[in-house]
Structures are given as C-alpha cells and as structure tokens.
C-alpha positions as CSV (number, residue, x, y, z in Angstrom):
1,M,-146.2,180.1,-29.2
2,G,-145.1,182.5,-26.4
3,T,-148.0,184.6,-25.0
4,Y,-150.5,182.7,-27.1
5,K,-151.3,179.1,-26.7
6,E,-153.4,176.8,-28.9
7,K,-157.0,178.0,-29.1
8,S,-156.2,181.6,-27.8
9,A,-157.9,184.9,-28.4
10,L,-156.7,188.3,-27.4
11,L,-159.2,190.5,-25.6
12,I,-158.7,194.3,-25.7
13,V,-161.0,195.7,-23.1
14,D,-162.0,199.4,-22.9
15,M,-159.2,200.9,-24.8
16,I,-161.5,203.8,-25.7
17,N,-161.0,207.5,-25.9
18,D,-162.8,208.2,-22.7
19,F,-160.3,206.1,-20.8
20,V,-157.1,206.5,-22.9
21,E,-157.0,210.3,-23.8
22,E,-156.1,212.7,-21.0
23,E,-159.3,214.8,-21.9
24,G,-161.4,211.6,-21.7
25,A,-164.4,211.6,-19.3
26,L,-162.7,208.9,-17.1
27,Y,-159.0,209.1,-18.1
28,V,-156.9,206.2,-16.7
29,P,-153.3,207.2,-16.0
30,G,-151.1,204.9,-18.0
31,A,-153.5,203.8,-20.5
32,K,-151.7,205.6,-23.3
33,E,-148.5,203.9,-22.3
34,I,-150.1,200.3,-22.4
35,A,-151.5,201.0,-25.9
36,S,-148.2,200.4,-27.7
37,R,-147.8,197.0,-25.8
38,I,-151.4,196.1,-26.9
39,A,-150.6,197.1,-30.4
40,E,-147.6,194.8,-30.3
41,L,-149.7,192.0,-28.8
42,S,-152.5,192.5,-31.5
43,G,-149.9,192.5,-34.3
44,E,-148.4,189.2,-33.1
45,A,-151.9,187.7,-32.6
46,R,-153.0,188.6,-36.2
47,E,-149.7,187.1,-37.6
48,K,-150.4,183.9,-35.7
49,G,-154.1,183.8,-36.7
50,V,-155.2,184.4,-33.1
51,P,-158.6,186.2,-33.0
52,V,-158.4,189.8,-31.8
53,I,-161.6,190.8,-29.9
54,Y,-162.3,194.4,-28.7
55,V,-164.9,194.7,-25.8
56,N,-165.9,198.3,-25.2
57,D,-168.0,200.2,-22.7
58,S,-171.0,201.8,-24.5
59,H,-173.7,203.4,-22.5
60,D,-177.1,205.2,-22.9
61,P,-177.0,208.8,-21.7
62,D,-179.1,207.9,-18.7
63,D,-177.3,204.8,-17.7
64,A,-177.6,203.8,-14.0
65,E,-173.8,203.3,-13.8
66,F,-173.5,207.2,-14.0
67,E,-174.9,207.3,-10.4
68,K,-171.4,206.0,-9.3
69,W,-169.1,207.0,-12.2
70,A,-169.2,210.1,-14.3
71,P,-170.9,209.9,-17.7
72,H,-168.5,208.2,-20.0
73,A,-168.5,206.0,-23.3
74,I,-171.8,207.3,-24.3
75,T,-172.9,205.4,-27.5
76,G,-172.3,207.5,-30.6
77,T,-169.7,209.8,-29.0
78,A,-166.1,210.1,-29.8
79,G,-165.4,209.0,-26.1
80,A,-166.8,205.6,-26.9
81,D,-164.5,205.1,-30.0
82,I,-161.5,202.8,-29.7
83,A,-158.3,204.8,-29.4
84,Q,-156.8,205.7,-32.7
85,E,-153.5,203.7,-32.2
86,L,-155.5,200.5,-31.7
87,E,-158.0,200.7,-34.5
88,P,-159.5,197.3,-35.4
89,Q,-158.3,195.6,-38.4
90,H,-160.3,193.5,-41.0
91,G,-161.4,190.2,-39.3
92,D,-161.2,191.6,-35.7
93,Y,-164.3,191.4,-33.5
94,V,-165.9,194.5,-31.8
95,V,-168.3,193.7,-28.9
96,T,-170.0,196.4,-26.8
97,K,-170.8,196.1,-23.1
98,N,-172.5,198.2,-20.6
99,R,-171.3,196.7,-17.4
100,F,-168.0,195.8,-15.9
101,S,-167.5,192.3,-17.3
102,A,-167.1,191.6,-21.0
103,F,-169.4,188.6,-20.6
104,Y,-172.4,190.3,-18.9
105,E,-175.2,190.3,-21.5
106,T,-172.9,190.4,-24.4
107,E,-172.3,187.9,-27.3
108,L,-168.6,187.4,-26.2
109,D,-169.0,183.8,-24.8
110,E,-171.0,182.8,-27.9
111,I,-168.2,184.3,-30.2
112,L,-165.5,182.4,-28.2
113,K,-167.4,179.2,-28.3
114,K,-168.0,179.5,-32.1
115,L,-164.2,180.0,-32.6
116,G,-163.2,177.2,-30.3
117,I,-161.4,179.4,-27.8
118,E,-160.1,178.0,-24.6
119,H,-157.4,180.6,-23.6
120,L,-157.9,184.3,-23.2
121,V,-155.0,186.8,-23.2
122,I,-156.5,189.9,-21.6
123,T,-155.4,193.4,-21.9
124,G,-156.9,197.0,-21.4
125,T,-158.5,199.1,-18.6
126,V,-159.3,199.3,-15.7
127,T,-157.2,196.4,-14.0
128,N,-159.3,196.2,-10.8
129,I,-162.6,196.9,-12.5
130,C,-163.4,195.7,-16.0
131,I,-160.2,193.5,-16.3
132,F,-160.7,191.9,-12.9
133,A,-164.6,191.3,-13.6
134,T,-163.9,189.9,-17.1
135,S,-161.1,187.7,-15.9
136,L,-163.1,186.3,-13.1
137,D,-166.1,185.6,-15.4
138,A,-163.8,183.9,-17.8
139,L,-162.3,181.7,-15.1
140,I,-165.6,180.8,-13.8
141,R,-166.7,179.8,-17.4
142,G,-163.7,177.5,-17.7
143,Y,-161.4,179.5,-19.9
144,D,-157.7,179.6,-19.1
145,V,-156.8,183.3,-18.6
146,T,-153.5,185.2,-19.0
147,V,-153.5,188.9,-18.1
148,V,-150.6,190.8,-19.5
149,G,-149.3,192.9,-16.6
150,G,-147.8,195.5,-18.9
151,G,-150.9,195.5,-21.1
152,V,-153.3,196.7,-18.3
153,A,-153.8,199.9,-16.3
154,A,-155.6,201.0,-13.3
155,L,-156.4,204.3,-11.7
156,N,-153.7,203.7,-9.2
157,E,-150.8,201.2,-8.6
158,E,-152.2,199.8,-5.3
159,D,-155.5,198.7,-7.0
160,H,-153.6,197.5,-10.1
161,Q,-151.4,195.2,-8.0
162,F,-154.2,194.0,-5.8
163,A,-156.3,193.0,-8.8
164,L,-153.4,191.2,-10.5
165,R,-152.6,189.3,-7.2
166,Q,-156.3,188.3,-6.9
167,I,-156.5,187.1,-10.4
168,E,-153.4,184.9,-10.0
169,Q,-153.2,183.8,-6.4
170,V,-157.0,183.4,-5.6
171,F,-158.6,182.6,-8.9
172,G,-156.0,180.7,-10.8
173,G,-155.4,183.0,-13.7
174,E,-151.8,183.8,-14.9
175,V,-150.2,187.1,-14.9
176,I,-147.2,187.8,-17.2
C-alpha cells in the first residue's frame, strides 16, 4: 500500500492561511512548498479509501497562547481557514484544536476509534511544535505513526530535523 497501511488515516495538521501564506500571522517558511506533497498524499488517500482528517488551530481572540505567540488562527477569520490548495473534499473530516496536540480536548481520538484506525500518516506544520506534540500523543495512545518528512515544515531546519529525529529515534515513530 506504500505510505498507507491497513487501517491508516492521513492527518493534515495546521495547513491554514496564517501558517501557509506569507502574509499570515505566523508564516512558516516552506509551508507553501509542502502543500503540493500533502495534496498528492490526500489524493492517494482518497483513492485508496483512507480517511483524510484536517486538524486546525482555532483560537478565541483572547487565547492564553497569545502570551507566547502572536495572535493567529482566530476563529472566524481567513487566517484560520484551510489553505486553498488543500480544501477538504466530501467525506473528509475537519477537527479544530486550540493547543499544540491534535488530541488535546478534541474529538480526534473518538473519530479514529470509530473508524478503526491504527496507523496515522502525519503531515503539516509546525514540525517541532504541533507535529511533534501530535505524534507523541498518538504514539502514547498506541497508534503507529508515520511522519512524512517532505510533508512537514518548521520555522527553521535545525528544529525540523531535531523533531524528526526525536519522533523516530526516541519515541518509535517512522519518518519517511
């Protein structure tokens, strides 16, 4: 099956305008470039019947996270919208989150269990923040995890590589 195994799902994390577009509130260099790889992966997933799940930052205007990070992904703004080139298709799932992990106080785990998912293919931004936190949470919960190295981006290469090494060498995920 290639990237996907039996009982896989594709997670697309935080591929929203505030991270993907240069004028976004927290632009991630390289996010635009990985969008085409993620589009390929999502097309392949849909062809194979693999669920595609978007998990996106969505914050209240006074979110405590803004003490550390610039205001971003404010619910109801264009910045919180999924990047145009990755628009969800009929049958895809969209989950919102307000913290780093896609699992923290979201319905993601419930959706995955309902679908019988055992393996997650994880893509998106930011490698050393939300991708790392989501991967770690998934591994702790017993999911097999594959992070697509060419389908994730960080604010800098050093943090990107560090997070990928940690996911694979310390926590037992796979990086392809």
